[in-house]
C-alpha positions as CSV (number, residue, x, y, z in Angstrom):
1,M,6.6,-13.4,19.0
2,K,8.6,-11.4,17.5
3,K,6.4,-8.6,15.1
4,Q,7.4,-8.6,11.6
5,C,5.8,-5.4,10.2
6,V,5.1,-1.8,11.7
7,F,2.7,0.1,10.7
8,L,3.7,4.1,11.0
9,K,-0.2,5.4,12.2
10,A,-0.5,9.0,11.7
11,L,-4.2,9.6,12.6
12,P,-5.5,8.5,16.3
13,T,-8.2,6.5,15.2
14,Q,-6.2,4.8,12.3
15,S,-5.0,1.0,14.6
16,K,-8.6,-0.5,14.5
17,Y,-7.9,-3.6,12.1
18,F,-4.0,-4.2,13.2
19,R,-5.5,-3.8,16.8
20,E,-8.4,-5.9,17.0
21,D,-8.1,-8.7,14.5
22,K,-6.2,-11.6,15.9
23,V,-4.7,-12.2,12.5
24,L,-3.0,-8.8,12.1
25,S,-2.6,-8.4,15.8
26,Q,-0.1,-11.3,15.8
27,C,2.3,-9.4,13.2
28,V,1.3,-5.9,12.8
29,K,3.3,-3.8,15.9
30,I,1.4,0.0,15.6
31,L,3.9,2.8,15.6
32,D,3.3,6.7,16.1
33,Q,4.9,8.0,13.0
34,Y,7.6,10.0,14.0
35,K,9.1,6.9,15.9
36,L,10.4,5.8,12.3
37,S,14.0,5.0,13.3
38,N,17.0,2.9,12.1
39,E,16.5,0.5,15.2
40,I,12.7,0.3,14.0
41,L,13.7,-1.0,11.2
42,K,16.4,-3.0,11.6
43,D,14.5,-5.9,13.1
44,I,11.5,-5.6,10.7
45,K,11.0,-7.0,7.4
46,V,7.5,-4.7,6.3
47,L,6.7,-1.2,6.6
48,I,3.2,-0.1,6.4
49,L,2.6,3.5,4.8
50,T,-1.4,5.4,5.4
51,M,-2.1,7.8,3.2
52,H,-2.2,10.3,5.9
53,Q,1.0,9.6,6.9
54,D,3.9,13.2,6.7
55,Q,5.3,13.0,3.4
56,R,7.8,15.9,4.4
57,H,8.8,13.8,7.6
58,L,9.5,10.5,5.1
59,L,11.4,12.5,2.5
60,N,13.5,13.8,6.1
61,N,14.0,9.5,6.2
62,K,14.9,8.9,2.3
63,Q,18.6,7.5,2.7
64,L,17.0,5.6,5.3
65,L,14.0,4.1,3.4
66,M,15.8,3.4,0.7
67,E,18.4,1.5,2.4
68,F,16.1,-0.8,4.0
69,I,13.9,-1.7,0.8
70,Q,17.9,-2.4,-0.3
71,A,18.9,-5.1,3.1
72,G,15.5,-6.8,1.7
73,G,13.1,-4.8,3.2
74,T,8.9,-4.1,2.0
75,I,7.4,-0.8,2.1
76,I,3.8,-0.4,1.5
77,I,2.4,3.1,0.3
78,Q,-1.4,4.4,0.2
79,G,-2.8,7.2,-0.9
80,Q,-1.4,10.2,-3.3
81,I,1.8,11.2,-3.4
82,A,3.0,14.6,-3.0
83,M,6.7,14.4,-2.1
84,P,8.5,12.1,-3.8
85,F,10.4,10.3,-0.4
86,L,11.6,7.2,-2.3
87,D,13.5,6.7,-5.6
88,C,10.8,5.3,-7.4
89,L,7.9,8.1,-6.8
90,I,6.0,10.4,-8.6
91,P,3.5,12.8,-7.6
92,F,0.0,12.2,-7.8
93,N,-1.4,12.8,-11.0
94,P,-5.4,12.6,-10.8
95,A,-7.4,10.7,-13.6
96,G,-9.6,13.9,-14.7
97,Q,-13.1,13.3,-15.8
98,L,-14.3,9.1,-16.7
99,T,-17.1,7.7,-17.6
100,L,-18.6,5.0,-15.2
101,E,-16.8,2.3,-17.3
102,E,-13.9,3.8,-17.6
103,Y,-13.6,3.7,-13.3
104,E,-13.4,-0.2,-13.4
105,I,-10.5,-2.2,-12.0
106,S,-8.3,-4.4,-14.2
107,F,-6.7,-6.9,-12.8
108,I,-3.3,-6.7,-14.8
109,Q,-1.3,-9.7,-12.7
110,P,-2.0,-12.4,-10.7
111,H,-1.0,-11.0,-7.0
112,S,-2.0,-12.2,-3.3
113,V,-3.3,-9.3,-2.8
114,F,-5.9,-9.6,-4.8
115,Q,-6.2,-13.0,-4.4
116,G,-10.3,-14.3,-3.5
117,I,-10.9,-10.9,-4.6
118,N,-13.5,-10.0,-7.6
119,P,-12.0,-6.8,-9.3
120,L,-16.2,-5.9,-9.9
121,S,-16.4,-5.4,-6.2
122,L,-13.6,-3.0,-6.4
123,N,-16.0,-1.0,-8.6
124,C,-19.0,0.8,-6.8
125,R,-19.6,1.7,-3.4
126,R,-22.8,3.3,-2.2
127,G,-23.9,3.4,-5.8
128,V,-20.7,5.1,-6.4
129,R,-17.1,4.7,-8.8
130,G,-14.2,6.0,-8.2
131,F,-13.5,4.9,-4.3
132,Y,-10.7,2.8,-5.3
133,A,-8.6,5.0,-6.8
134,R,-9.0,8.2,-8.9
135,G,-5.8,8.5,-10.4
136,S,-2.2,7.0,-10.5
137,N,1.7,7.4,-8.6
138,P,3.0,6.9,-11.7
139,P,5.4,3.7,-12.0
140,P,8.6,3.6,-13.4
141,E,9.5,1.7,-16.3
142,D,10.3,-1.7,-14.6
143,A,7.6,-1.5,-12.2
144,T,5.1,-4.2,-12.4
145,I,1.8,-3.4,-13.0
146,L,-1.1,-4.9,-11.2
147,T,-4.1,-3.2,-11.1
148,T,-5.4,-0.4,-13.3
149,I,-8.2,1.9,-14.3
150,K,-9.3,3.7,-18.0
151,R,-9.0,0.4,-19.8
152,G,-5.9,-0.6,-18.4
153,T,-4.3,2.9,-19.4
154,I,-3.6,4.5,-15.9
155,S,-1.8,2.3,-12.9
156,V,-3.9,2.1,-9.1
157,D,-1.7,-0.5,-8.1
158,W,2.0,-1.6,-8.7
159,E,4.9,-3.7,-7.4
160,W,8.7,-2.2,-7.2
161,S,12.1,-4.1,-6.7
162,Y,15.3,-2.5,-5.8
163,G,17.8,-4.2,-4.4
164,L,16.8,-7.3,-1.9
165,G,13.4,-5.5,-1.5
166,R,10.3,-4.4,-3.1
167,V,7.7,-1.8,-2.6
168,F,4.1,-2.2,-3.4
169,V,2.3,1.4,-4.0
170,H,-1.6,1.4,-3.6
171,S,-2.7,4.7,-5.6
172,G,-6.0,5.5,-3.7
173,N,-7.1,5.6,-0.5
174,D,-6.2,3.5,2.4
175,I,-6.7,-0.2,1.1
176,W,-8.5,-1.2,4.6
177,T,-10.9,1.0,3.4
178,S,-12.0,-0.3,0.0
179,F,-15.1,-1.7,0.8
180,K,-18.3,-1.0,2.7
181,D,-18.0,-4.1,4.7
182,S,-15.1,-4.7,7.5
183,E,-14.9,-8.4,6.9
184,D,-13.9,-7.2,3.0
185,N,-11.9,-5.0,4.8
186,I,-9.9,-7.0,6.8
187,D,-9.8,-10.0,3.9
188,I,-7.9,-7.6,1.7
189,T,-5.8,-6.6,4.5
190,R,-5.0,-9.8,5.5
191,N,-3.5,-10.7,2.3
192,L,-1.9,-7.2,2.2
193,V,0.1,-8.3,5.4
194,S,0.7,-11.9,4.1
195,W,2.1,-11.3,1.0
196,A,4.4,-9.1,2.2
197,I,5.5,-11.4,5.2
198,Q,5.6,-14.7,3.5
199,E,7.3,-13.6,0.1
200,N,10.0,-11.5,1.7
201,P,12.1,-14.1,2.7
202,E,15.3,-12.7,2.1
203,K,15.3,-9.9,5.1
């Protein structure tokens, strides 16, 4: 079975969920981040990036990535942007000191990635709030805002369309680290990959 997604691994231990979960392992190919090339991208639908990615390397491949999106590909971005490697990206903006209530996640638009996910379950982990996000990769004006903190004023997750493709941006740690329990992390990761593949028929 041909795998439709590539996860660009940046650390040796990062491939756990994609390797061990039966559903994810069937559709996600794991590659070292420096294996990124036109040959890889032309045969897949989805490119999954991690918060630990070498953004300087991605910046050097900006044209390649933009062409992939324009042709119908989907790129999933996680973590804090330091070097904007796509036209839609702006450096991360920390939220500063927020109250416990202001860290609460709000779902702004229904989205397949968060189907079956209670926003309250993202708000607190081990008695501490802010694990899901502590700021924003500011979205462009034409982006669709999906989740926010600080009562709807700071964007956390958003989606941006370009050509036939799109970008999903999560402004926090890798989304498969959102929960304490592995099963919950697998569920949201499956949602993410399923959305990226099934709702991207153009490529």
